[in-house]
C-alpha positions as CSV (number, residue, x, y, z in Angstrom):
1,M,-25.4,22.5,94.5
2,S,-23.7,25.8,93.6
3,I,-23.2,26.8,89.8
4,K,-19.3,26.8,90.6
5,T,-19.7,23.0,91.6
6,I,-21.5,22.4,88.3
7,L,-19.0,24.1,86.1
8,L,-16.1,22.2,87.8
9,G,-17.9,18.9,87.3
10,S,-18.5,19.6,83.6
11,V,-15.0,20.5,82.9
12,A,-13.8,17.3,84.6
13,A,-16.3,15.2,82.5
14,L,-15.1,16.9,79.3
15,A,-11.5,16.1,80.2
16,A,-12.3,12.5,80.9
17,V,-14.0,12.2,77.5
18,S,-11.2,13.8,75.6
19,G,-8.6,11.4,77.3
20,A,-10.6,8.4,76.5
21,H,-10.6,9.3,72.7
22,A,-7.1,10.7,72.4
23,A,-5.8,7.5,71.0
24,D,-8.4,7.6,68.2
25,A,-7.2,10.9,66.8
26,I,-6.8,11.0,62.9
27,V,-3.2,10.9,61.8
28,A,-2.1,11.7,58.2
29,A,-0.7,8.8,56.5
30,E,3.0,9.0,55.3
31,P,3.1,9.5,51.4
32,E,4.3,6.3,49.6
33,P,7.8,6.8,48.3
34,V,7.9,7.4,44.5
35,E,10.2,5.3,42.3
36,Y,11.6,7.3,39.5
37,V,12.9,5.8,36.1
38,R,16.3,4.6,36.6
39,V,18.8,4.5,33.6
40,C,20.2,0.9,32.9
41,D,23.6,1.1,31.4
42,A,24.4,-2.5,31.6
43,Y,23.2,-3.3,28.0
44,G,24.2,-0.1,26.1
45,T,22.5,3.3,25.6
46,G,18.6,3.8,25.7
47,Y,17.8,1.3,28.4
48,F,15.8,1.9,31.6
49,Y,14.5,-0.2,34.6
50,I,10.9,-1.1,34.3
51,P,9.8,0.6,37.8
52,G,9.6,-2.0,40.5
53,T,11.6,-4.8,38.6
54,E,15.2,-5.5,37.6
55,T,14.3,-5.8,33.8
56,C,15.6,-3.3,31.4
57,L,13.6,-1.8,28.7
58,Q,14.7,0.0,25.4
59,I,12.0,1.6,23.1
60,S,13.3,2.4,19.5
61,G,12.0,2.6,16.0
62,Y,11.7,4.8,13.0
63,I,9.3,6.7,10.6
64,R,9.9,6.1,6.9
65,T,8.3,7.6,3.9
66,E,9.3,7.1,0.4
67,V,8.5,8.2,-3.3
68,R,8.8,5.0,-5.4
69,F,9.1,5.1,-9.3
70,G,8.9,2.5,-12.0
71,D,6.6,1.3,-14.9
72,N,3.1,0.9,-13.5
73,I,4.4,0.8,-9.9
74,S,1.0,1.7,-8.7
75,G,-1.8,0.7,-11.1
76,D,-1.5,2.9,-14.1
77,S,0.8,5.4,-12.2
78,D,4.6,5.3,-12.4
79,V,4.9,7.0,-9.1
80,N,3.8,5.8,-5.7
81,F,4.0,7.3,-2.2
82,W,4.4,4.9,0.7
83,T,4.9,5.3,4.6
84,R,6.0,3.0,7.4
85,G,5.9,3.6,11.2
86,Q,7.8,1.0,13.3
87,V,8.5,0.6,17.0
88,T,10.6,-2.1,18.9
89,F,10.2,-2.9,22.6
90,Q,13.4,-4.7,23.7
91,T,13.7,-6.1,27.4
92,K,16.9,-7.6,29.1
93,N,17.7,-8.9,32.4
94,D,20.4,-11.2,33.8
95,T,19.5,-14.8,34.8
96,E,21.7,-17.9,35.7
97,Y,21.7,-18.9,32.1
98,G,23.0,-15.5,31.0
99,T,21.1,-12.5,29.6
100,L,17.4,-13.0,28.8
101,T,16.1,-11.0,25.9
102,G,12.7,-10.3,24.6
103,V,12.0,-8.4,21.4
104,I,8.6,-7.1,20.1
105,T,8.4,-5.1,16.9
106,L,5.3,-3.7,15.5
107,R,5.2,-2.3,12.0
108,T,2.3,-0.4,10.0
109,N,2.6,0.1,6.3
110,A,0.5,2.7,4.6
111,D,0.2,2.8,0.9
112,N,-2.7,5.4,1.4
113,A,-5.4,6.2,4.0
114,T,-7.3,3.0,3.2
115,D,-4.5,0.6,1.9
116,Q,-2.8,-0.3,5.3
117,E,-1.6,-3.1,7.2
118,T,-0.3,-3.6,10.7
119,L,1.7,-6.7,11.5
120,L,4.0,-8.2,14.1
121,D,7.4,-7.9,12.3
122,E,9.4,-9.7,15.0
123,G,8.5,-11.4,18.3
124,Y,11.0,-13.6,20.0
125,L,13.0,-14.5,23.1
126,D,16.6,-15.1,23.3
127,I,18.8,-16.9,26.1
128,A,22.2,-18.4,25.9
129,G,22.3,-18.4,22.1
130,F,18.9,-19.8,21.7
131,R,16.2,-17.9,19.9
132,A,12.6,-18.8,19.5
133,G,9.7,-17.0,17.8
134,K,9.1,-14.8,14.5
135,Q,12.5,-13.5,13.6
136,Y,14.5,-12.6,10.6
137,S,16.5,-15.4,9.0
138,W,20.2,-15.1,8.0
139,W,18.8,-15.0,4.4
140,D,17.6,-11.3,5.2
141,D,21.3,-10.2,5.6
142,D,22.6,-9.0,2.2
143,L,24.7,-6.2,0.7
144,S,24.3,-2.8,2.0
145,G,23.1,-1.2,-1.3
146,E,19.6,-1.6,-3.1
147,T,20.7,-3.3,-6.3
148,D,21.1,-7.0,-5.2
149,T,18.5,-9.8,-4.8
150,L,20.1,-12.3,-2.6
151,S,17.0,-14.0,-1.0
152,S,13.7,-15.1,-2.1
153,N,10.1,-14.9,-0.7
154,E,9.6,-13.8,2.9
155,T,12.7,-13.7,5.2
156,T,10.8,-13.7,8.5
157,H,9.7,-16.9,10.2
158,N,8.4,-18.7,13.2
159,S,11.8,-20.3,13.8
160,I,14.2,-21.8,16.5
161,R,17.7,-21.3,16.3
162,Y,20.8,-21.7,18.0
163,Q,24.1,-19.5,17.4
164,Y,27.5,-19.7,19.0
165,E,29.5,-16.3,18.9
166,T,32.8,-15.1,19.7
167,G,34.3,-11.5,19.0
168,N,35.4,-12.6,15.4
169,F,33.5,-15.9,14.7
170,A,29.9,-17.2,14.8
171,A,28.2,-20.3,13.6
172,G,24.6,-21.2,13.9
173,I,21.6,-23.3,12.7
174,S,17.9,-22.7,12.5
175,V,14.7,-24.7,11.7
176,D,12.3,-22.5,9.9
177,E,8.6,-22.9,9.4
178,L,7.9,-21.9,5.7
179,E,4.3,-21.3,5.7
180,E,4.3,-17.8,4.0
181,A,2.9,-17.5,0.4
182,Y,5.3,-18.9,-2.3
183,V,5.8,-16.9,-5.4
184,E,7.7,-18.6,-8.3
185,K,7.6,-22.2,-8.4
186,P,4.5,-23.4,-10.7
187,G,1.6,-24.8,-8.5
188,E,3.7,-24.5,-5.3
189,G,1.8,-23.3,-2.0
190,P,3.1,-22.9,1.5
191,N,5.8,-25.3,2.3
192,N,6.4,-27.2,5.4
193,F,9.9,-26.3,7.0
194,G,13.3,-25.5,6.1
195,V,16.8,-25.8,7.8
196,A,19.4,-22.9,7.4
197,A,22.9,-22.9,8.8
198,Q,25.8,-20.4,8.7
199,V,29.3,-19.6,9.8
200,S,30.8,-16.0,9.8
201,F,34.1,-14.4,10.6
202,K,35.9,-11.1,10.8
203,S,39.6,-10.6,10.5
204,G,41.1,-7.0,10.1
205,A,39.9,-5.5,7.0
206,F,38.0,-8.6,5.9
207,S,34.7,-10.2,7.0
208,G,32.0,-12.6,5.5
209,Y,29.9,-15.6,5.9
210,L,28.8,-18.7,4.2
211,L,25.0,-19.6,4.3
212,G,23.2,-22.5,3.4
213,G,19.5,-23.4,3.2
214,Y,17.3,-26.6,2.6
215,D,13.7,-26.6,1.7
216,S,12.2,-29.8,2.9
217,D,9.2,-29.8,0.8
218,N,10.9,-29.1,-2.6
219,E,13.8,-31.1,-1.5
220,E,16.2,-28.4,-2.9
221,G,18.6,-26.1,-1.5
222,A,20.9,-23.1,-2.0
223,I,24.1,-21.9,-0.9
224,R,25.2,-18.2,-0.5
225,A,28.6,-16.4,0.2
226,I,29.4,-12.8,1.2
227,V,32.8,-11.3,1.5
228,Y,33.5,-7.6,2.5
229,A,37.1,-5.9,2.2
230,D,38.0,-2.7,3.2
231,I,39.8,-1.2,0.3
232,G,40.8,2.4,-0.3
233,P,38.2,5.0,0.6
234,G,35.4,2.4,0.7
235,T,34.3,-1.2,1.3
236,L,34.2,-3.8,-1.5
237,G,31.2,-6.2,-1.1
238,L,31.1,-9.6,-3.1
239,A,28.4,-12.1,-3.1
240,G,27.6,-15.4,-5.0
241,I,24.6,-18.0,-4.9
242,W,23.9,-21.5,-6.4
243,A,20.6,-23.2,-6.1
244,S,20.1,-26.7,-6.9
245,G,16.6,-26.0,-8.1
246,A,13.7,-23.5,-7.1
247,N,13.2,-23.5,-3.4
248,Y,11.9,-21.1,-0.9
249,Y,15.2,-19.6,0.2
250,Y,16.4,-18.9,-3.3
251,E,14.5,-19.3,-6.7
252,E,15.5,-16.0,-8.7
253,S,18.2,-18.1,-10.7
254,E,20.2,-21.2,-10.7
255,W,23.4,-19.0,-9.8
256,T,24.2,-15.4,-9.5
257,V,27.2,-13.1,-8.8
258,A,26.9,-9.6,-7.2
259,A,29.5,-6.8,-6.5
260,E,29.1,-3.4,-4.7
261,Y,31.6,-0.7,-3.6
262,K,30.4,1.6,-0.8
263,V,32.3,4.9,-0.7
264,K,32.0,7.3,2.2
265,L,32.7,10.5,0.7
266,T,32.0,12.6,3.9
267,D,30.4,12.1,7.5
268,K,27.1,12.8,5.5
269,W,27.5,11.4,2.0
270,A,28.0,7.9,0.9
271,V,27.8,6.3,-2.8
272,T,27.3,2.7,-3.5
273,P,27.4,1.6,-7.1
274,A,26.6,-2.1,-7.8
275,F,25.9,-4.9,-10.2
276,Q,24.5,-8.3,-10.2
277,Y,24.1,-11.1,-12.9
278,F,21.6,-13.9,-13.0
279,D,22.0,-17.0,-14.9
280,K,19.2,-19.6,-15.8
281,I,16.2,-17.3,-14.7
282,N,13.4,-19.4,-16.1
283,I,11.7,-22.2,-14.1
284,D,9.9,-25.2,-15.8
285,A,6.9,-26.9,-14.4
286,D,9.1,-29.4,-12.4
287,G,10.8,-26.3,-10.6
288,D,14.1,-26.8,-12.5
289,F,16.0,-23.7,-13.9
290,S,15.9,-23.9,-17.7
291,G,17.6,-21.1,-19.2
292,G,17.5,-17.3,-19.8
293,S,19.8,-14.6,-18.0
294,A,19.5,-11.1,-16.6
295,Y,21.4,-8.4,-14.9
296,T,20.8,-5.4,-12.7
297,T,22.9,-2.4,-12.2
298,G,22.3,0.6,-10.2
299,V,23.4,3.2,-7.6
300,T,22.4,4.1,-4.2
301,I,23.2,7.5,-2.5
302,D,22.9,8.1,1.2
303,Y,22.7,11.3,3.0
304,R,22.4,12.0,6.5
305,I,20.5,15.3,6.7
306,A,20.8,15.9,10.7
307,D,21.1,13.5,13.7
308,N,18.6,10.8,13.5
309,L,17.3,11.9,10.1
310,R,18.5,10.1,6.9
311,S,17.6,10.2,3.2
312,K,18.5,7.6,0.5
313,L,18.1,7.6,-3.4
314,S,18.1,4.3,-5.3
315,V,18.0,4.0,-9.1
316,Q,18.2,0.7,-10.7
317,Y,18.2,-0.8,-14.3
318,H,17.1,-4.3,-14.8
319,D,17.3,-6.3,-18.0
320,E,16.3,-9.8,-19.0
321,E,17.5,-11.6,-22.0
322,D,14.0,-12.6,-23.2
323,G,12.0,-9.8,-21.4
324,D,11.6,-6.0,-21.2
325,D,14.1,-3.6,-19.5
326,E,13.1,-1.7,-16.7
327,T,14.1,1.4,-14.7
328,F,12.9,1.8,-11.0
329,G,13.8,3.2,-7.4
330,F,12.8,5.4,-4.7
331,L,13.5,8.5,-2.7
332,R,13.3,8.0,1.1
333,F,13.4,10.0,4.2
334,Q,13.8,8.3,7.6
335,R,13.6,9.5,11.2
336,D,15.0,7.1,13.7
337,F,14.4,7.2,17.5
């Protein structure tokens, strides 16, 4: 066999082997498409789609720091520094029953480096007017200034509520678990549950609502009304409360009236002077109001330093008929996002 024959045979063999394995050649995989974050404008500003879903997410919150002052406000000191950081995650998507909303709000309060607490401020789901979970009571809504005291004890509860809303009218009812620590009534511990109901309206320059709460453990209740009216350069706010006896929703006094007038001086400045009077502030061993009166007067000054940066100065004076007078307040700076 000649060398030429051997070479030709080798070339043919290699060609055959190469042809046999041509189908097994390594082919680079196509890159997976990247899904970028999409803006969701169906529910307002700040929402975006969670990648791979049709659920819209909004992240918001604020950083707040205060210098508080008042008699022995921090042990033997009349001045106390205090800081809070809060973040809220809110999700929304459409369902056959309407918009499904979920809210988680995490809050950390820091009095100093060692005295801090982190808590679930809110955590609830909302659909078709129904809301269930840890949420703020309607009793948390009050006048815009810092002078008034229009609720008692904690105002967030594990609750189930329903609210019907139109553009200018709303009505709702809630069942609240009142298991938080009780403050004023002698010998009273955590309660069982309460029921609150409210109606609200808007009509031109006027708005307001009527709210009631019944404490099933104490078998006492309270009624509160707040009305706002745009008058002149500002907004007048009037409030009144009557309580049948000391109860979780209101136990500051048997009845009280409050008034404020918020004036927006410029796009940056607003001033709110206010006054509140309390009648029958003392509570006997049976939880009944037994006498005494008090009043609080003060002013709140708001200043918008820049976009998303605000400041607030609150100075209040409180005087009780049979007690000492007190001056207190705070200077606050808050960055929203």
